[in-house]
C-alpha positions in Angstrom: 3.0 -2.8 27.2 2.6 -0.4 24.6 -0.9 -1.2 23.0 -1.4 0.3 19.5 -5.4 1.0 19.4 -7.5 1.2 15.9 -9.9 4.2 16.2 -12.5 4.5 13.3 -12.3 5.4 9.7 -15.7 7.2 9.4 -18.4 5.8 11.8 -18.1 5.8 15.4 -19.5 2.5 15.8 -17.0 0.5 14.4 -14.8 1.3 17.7 -14.5 -2.1 19.3 -15.7 -2.7 22.7 -12.0 -4.0 23.5 -10.8 -0.7 21.8 -12.8 1.3 24.2 -11.6 -0.7 27.0 -8.2 -0.7 26.5 -8.2 3.2 26.3 -9.9 3.2 29.6 -7.4 1.3 31.2 -4.2 2.1 30.3 -2.1 5.5 32.1 -1.9 7.6 29.3 -2.9 7.8 25.3 -0.7 9.1 22.8 -2.6 10.9 19.8 -1.9 12.1 16.9 -4.2 15.1 17.3 -5.6 15.8 20.8 -8.0 18.1 19.4 -9.7 14.9 17.1 -9.1 12.5 19.5 -10.9 14.5 22.1 -14.0 14.3 20.1 -13.7 10.3 20.3 -12.4 10.2 23.8 -15.6 12.2 24.9 -18.0 10.0 22.8 -17.1 6.8 24.6 -16.4 8.6 27.8 -13.0 8.0 28.3 -11.1 9.8 30.5 -7.9 8.6 30.4 -4.7 11.5 30.0 -3.6 12.2 27.0 -0.6 13.5 24.9 0.5 14.3 21.3 2.1 12.2 19.2 2.3 12.9 16.0 4.8 13.1 12.6 6.8 15.9 13.5 7.9 15.3 17.2 7.5 11.1 17.0 11.3 10.7 17.5 11.1 13.1 20.7 8.1 11.9 21.8 9.2 8.2 21.9 11.8 9.2 24.6 9.1 10.3 26.9 6.9 7.7 26.0 9.5 5.0 26.4 10.3 6.5 29.9 6.6 5.9 31.2 6.7 2.1 29.7 9.9 1.1 31.5 8.3 2.8 34.6 5.7 0.3 34.3 3.0 2.4 33.0 0.5 1.5 30.4 0.4 3.9 27.0 -1.8 3.5 24.3 -1.2 5.5 20.6 -4.0 6.3 18.7 -4.4 8.2 15.1 -6.9 10.2 13.8 -8.4 7.1 11.8 -7.7 3.5 11.3 -4.5 1.4 12.7 -1.4 3.2 13.9 1.9 2.3 12.2 0.1 2.2 8.6 0.7 5.3 7.1 0.7 6.9 10.6 3.0 7.3 13.8 3.7 4.3 15.3 6.2 2.0 13.8 9.2 3.6 15.4 8.1 3.4 18.7 7.1 -0.2 18.4 11.1 -0.8 16.9 12.1 1.1 19.9 9.8 -0.8 22.5 11.5 -4.2 20.4 15.2 -2.7 21.1 14.4 -2.3 24.8 12.5 -5.5 25.5 8.8 -3.7 26.2 6.0 -5.5 25.1 3.9 -4.3 22.2 0.5 -5.4 21.0 -2.5 -4.4 18.8 -5.9 -4.0 19.0 -7.4 -4.5 15.9 -10.1 -2.7 14.0 -10.8 -0.5 10.8 -8.1 -0.1 8.1 -9.0 2.1 5.1 -6.2 -0.2 3.2 -8.0 -3.3 3.6 -11.5 -1.8 4.1 -10.8 -0.6 0.2 -9.9 -3.6 -1.4 -12.4 -6.0 0.2 -14.9 -3.9 -1.5 -13.3 -3.0 -4.8 -13.6 -5.8 -6.8 -9.9 -5.8 -7.8 -8.0 -9.1 -6.9 -7.1 -9.3 -3.1 -5.2 -12.4 -3.0 -1.9 -10.3 -3.1 -1.7 -6.8 -2.6 1.2 -4.1 -2.2 -0.2 -1.3 0.1 1.9 1.8 -1.4 0.2 4.7 1.1 0.7 8.1 0.0 3.6 8.2 -3.3 6.4 10.1 -2.3 6.7 13.9 -2.5 10.2 13.9 -4.0 9.9 13.9 -7.7 13.0 11.2 -8.4 11.7 8.9 -5.6 8.2 9.2 -6.6 9.1 8.4 -10.4 11.1 5.0 -9.0 8.2 4.2 -7.4 6.0 4.9 -10.3 8.2 2.9 -12.1 8.3 -0.5 -9.6 4.5 -0.3 -9.4 3.9 -0.1 -13.5 6.2 -3.6 -13.5 3.9 -5.1 -10.2 1.7 -8.0 -10.7 0.1 -7.3 -7.4 -2.8 -5.3 -6.9 -1.8 -1.7 -5.5 -3.6 -0.1 -2.7 -2.4 3.9 -2.9 -4.0 7.0 -0.5 -4.3 10.1 -1.8 -6.1 13.6 -0.8 -8.8 15.2 -2.7 -6.6 18.3 -4.2 -4.1 16.0 -5.2 -6.1 13.3 -7.0 -6.3 14.7 -10.3 -2.8 15.0 -10.9 -1.7 11.6 -9.0 -4.2 10.0 -11.9 -2.2 11.7 -14.8 1.3 10.2 -13.3 -1.0 6.9 -13.3 -2.2 6.6 -16.7 1.7 7.9 -17.3 3.4 5.0 -15.7 0.8 2.5 -15.7 -1.4 2.9 -18.7 -4.6 4.1 -19.5 -6.5 1.1 -19.4 -5.4 -0.5 -16.3 -7.9 -1.0 -14.1 -8.7 1.3 -11.0 -11.5 1.4 -8.3 -11.4 4.4 -6.4 -13.0 4.6 -2.7 -14.3 7.8 -1.1 -15.5 8.4 2.4 -15.2 4.9 3.8 -17.8 3.9 6.5 -19.1 7.6 6.0 -22.9 8.5 5.3 -21.7 9.7 1.6 -19.2 6.4 0.8 -18.6 5.9 -2.8 -16.9 3.1 -4.9 -15.9 3.7 -8.6 -14.8 0.6 -10.3 -13.5 2.1 -13.9 -10.1 2.2 -15.7 -7.6 5.0 -15.0 -8.6 6.6 -18.6 -12.3 6.4 -17.0 -11.0 8.0 -14.0 -9.3 11.2 -15.2 -12.4 11.9 -17.6 -14.8 11.6 -15.0 -12.7 14.1 -12.5 -12.8 16.3 -15.9 -16.5 16.8 -14.9 -16.6 17.1 -11.4 -13.9 17.6 -8.2 -12.6 15.6 -6.1 -14.5 15.5 -2.4 -13.2 13.4 0.4 -10.3 11.2 1.3 -9.3 8.6 -1.9 -8.0 4.9 -1.3 -7.2 3.8 -5.0 -7.1 0.1 -5.5 -5.4 -0.3 -9.2 -5.0 -3.3 -11.0 -1.9 -5.0 -11.1 0.1 -5.8 -14.2 -1.5 -8.8 -16.3 0.7 -12.2 -16.3 0.5 -12.2 -19.9 1.4 -8.6 -20.5 5.0 -9.9 -18.6 5.2 -12.7 -20.4 4.9 -10.5 -23.8 7.5 -8.6 -22.7 10.1 -10.9 -21.7 9.4 -12.5 -25.5 9.6 -9.5 -27.0 13.1 -8.2 -25.6 14.1 -12.1 -26.4 13.2 -11.2 -29.6 15.2 -8.5 -30.3 18.2 -11.0 -30.0 19.5 -12.7 -33.1 18.7 -16.5 -33.0 22.2 -16.9 -32.8 22.8 -14.3 -29.5 19.9 -16.0 -27.8 21.5 -19.7 -28.8 25.1 -18.2 -27.5 23.6 -16.5 -24.1 22.9 -20.1 -23.1 25.7 -21.5 -23.9 28.0 -18.9 -22.5 26.0 -20.3 -19.6 27.4 -23.8 -19.6 24.5 -25.4 -21.2 24.6 -27.7 -23.9 23.2 -26.8 -27.4 20.1 -29.3 -26.8 19.4 -27.9 -23.5 20.0 -24.0 -24.7 17.4 -24.4 -27.4 14.8 -25.8 -25.1 15.3 -22.6 -22.9 15.1 -20.8 -26.1 11.6 -22.2 -27.2 10.1 -21.0 -23.5 11.6 -17.5 -24.0 9.8 -16.8 -27.4 7.0 -18.7 -26.4 7.3 -21.3 -29.6 8.4 -25.1 -30.3 11.8 -26.6 -30.4 11.5 -27.6 -33.6 10.8 -23.8 -34.2 13.9 -22.8 -32.9 15.9 -25.4 -34.9 14.5 -24.5 -38.0 15.1 -20.4 -37.0 18.8 -21.4 -36.7 19.3 -23.6 -39.6 17.8 -20.5 -41.4 20.2 -18.2 -40.1 
């Protein structure tokens, strides 16, 4: 079996008993960074052999790990922090295991995205995890455009040296009044949560330099704004053009006027009067 084992995102005490037990009993641990992981393993007196498994060797090393699994060994995957496969290596290896009929399970634990949204003060009912924004300019612009229209809460990871630039890009795409909570150094001694607006965050970081890894939890586009934009789009059409739009779809005049009233947020009587006026 392949075990995806969550590790602490800051505080060592967040390591679960089950995670420690699993790492002690498997035959091999695949680590994102063996030097970083060695500190964790030594702390919990875990003597299991390790091998590197990271972004740059994840395809080639997958063959080796799959071979060990096929031979009957149990393998655990850990990353520098959090859950493997969430903006970290692991996703491809899991897919290969399913293709080959190898069992996979997750030993749950800390996850920066979930930790941040629960303490952010933003809505957690529906959210979209965007991880790190793409580096490619066109792809980045496309993703930011999608985020601007998303009504779900948005979660973005960012490094301190890119934070200021990313906040400016978020303002350009989403608007400066959009709510945001900046979470940094999660579970660590200097953990910080700052609930503000994108404009407020930009202003704040004009006065100080970003420190530590950030999780940005961003308010989704309001449903009221979505409705207003749709109404504005319909209002760019004349009443006759709007009516013809529904007549072309096979609706009769009465049904078409009912849909027009919904689109424009007015009564059917108002639609009838406006059509007569035109």
